[in-house]
Steps between C-alpha positions, in 0.01 A plus 500: 500500500573781745409855401747752614354740766571804287321346208191413708499842667504661141212277386286588806546870441437479125197293531314794652549703191303277265511156326854375564696362204872565488858375496723561799879501444792477748827468312721466805486120447613542145784725605621246762486213236715686248753596772509140614561368152771746430675384830490128433529448131837403337719758352375611160130434568293810431137528613268682265133575590256361230268785513215321315426355842392848632588821318369735775760774563531400865637157389741646262624743758538212746713313254729796434536585883569138588775464244365311214733482209230635269171422348390225251272658256276350238363821320584856440230595745675306771825674405351845536365413843837361605681815393237716680584304816861597481659210311744576212475326162823319582311328779226355265494152346245461231329157473190353335375399153342732247696818553384778268749668258453834686577337833816342369599833358449681833699229686797538279488878505457507874787254566339242704717234658386194308227404249389139502452371143209257453548405134700548190239728363534724811877479467498624142263769579724622781804478287341722243405749770861489632641570158268784444600661826867419478473314827596176665267307737584228756255206464419179665355217304185359656480113487192286510681210675410150437449437866228624734423511870192292582430627854450865394202733480576603146762351250671704226717231346456152352249428232386775248528836650485856385800585706854482354680277260459123526813356653526248208517778253798670655733378231291681242426818700813581691744516197252729327474719805873524551542611139262803532681831538394723785408227741741404778423151610544484876328184607185312554160564650324163613193531705357158560213547747335729746360439848755226595513419880761212482846653490634174345293559186627849434862389574463228241387755257810706576719193448345420159549862390862490607539184287342683213726795539808287521397301190460816297834639601666163417352505150491869400838677548333851497214420732570583862218484754611765753139575588244234593140595591318227689180697501305485826319194628526535885162376614252629751297281734152620407337181649676560837640149522834597657693467180673831481774539251847482668714775337804416714492131386476627136794734548716230637405264228568763234845571642575136480411488128701813428802348656444160322470657158773754558257787427634742769535852361178471292176693560171319581167672481192425715187674393260454796157633520257289692739388759598861583153660472225255600507531886517882479133533393142409597178522304231616727134498400164537676254217508170617345296191515502134618256249372447119503460350150428134467691402804794734458561849643588777262675806642483802266742779534541854367791402289560193292723382212481863365714594787670174618509255201788281614306239707272421217775518228720247687217308671660555837376633829693772667525519869179656642395665815182686603498828690185496704316837493211408719225653290143424561304277275264663256226261584417195706641186351778671290748247383835472671804270514580291806787247484435371155644470156389784267559663162601857451424703187459858388228716343562398127241347271718197417529163673887538468492771768652294782731622776512170706353157456392268785690681769435456868394808683421517871268792504390772246207736468387748243700818565823317600821542324651219297886539497693290240872469583807466277323742270797737444593315172279469201212675664327800352699531165440131421122549532209577279484850624262649227249214517159633591647847583517461874707761684872429504605392854727736697860401558604611856871493596588454860881493453 
């Protein structure tokens, strides 16, 4: 991994101020990605930023400036942050299971664009709120499809899932949903998997969703799927194997499917988080100790899973580079790393505190800075921030 010169310069300057442990953000990459997607996607495709990836105000501003259609939210707290960043309620789509009644009430009152219903219980709760407020709400029905994508980091469909309504129960659920007053059925939300690198897999998902929509419209006269939310799923090559997701190939394939099914004129949502945000951030933490333990080197940093939990949670190594600081050893024989496979962890009193496992490092000494790349998505806010009450790392925005 190559560290941008401006990031390295910042780290060298900040390292003089005390123990270094921070995130660095440069959202120019994210802005370019949104602009590129808007330019290449078929007519009707709208790109939403899934702010769960990184709710920092700089990322929300980047999404707005770059021309994102809006924000995908999964809580009232996220809605408030999106509005504070300049988005309007009509630019919000609300997804996720377990929405509290007060959140549903706020969404209807505010006039958000769509609310994605996850169950009949949620549909009935929402219908009562709409009746009490004398309002109508556009909704999508989330489906737990009976297919999945095997080559994915995380799957959200197939098998027993807390997300959406099982596809085989559509004949029970959809008529009941269509009969509820106050709810305007607009279409489907089918999010099969996250972290997909093979474009063909995501296009197969789109094809199956289109088949589902066409079947619903053929069997239910009053059910029209004008809006289809594919979720996200665009993968990021964390292992640096040269398998970058090809958005242009996806766009061309999706256009072909739209033409084949005669779905021109409809609207298609992409709610992208990781793909947009990951390479706009770095987690940077000072090496405090290096020691050999029973044949393996352990590198201990100022921050661990309390500040960067994702590598341990997904059992995956992020790209890693070392900024050499040239600090003198504290004593003769102090441990160091020289062209070997080592393990990185943080200062927490748990064996689960792992930042990288069995990763090859050319050189590292105590006082150097370990820089973990692709950390702009699911970084600090995914982490065990309060565990052991260590200071919260600073978030520094370059652009």
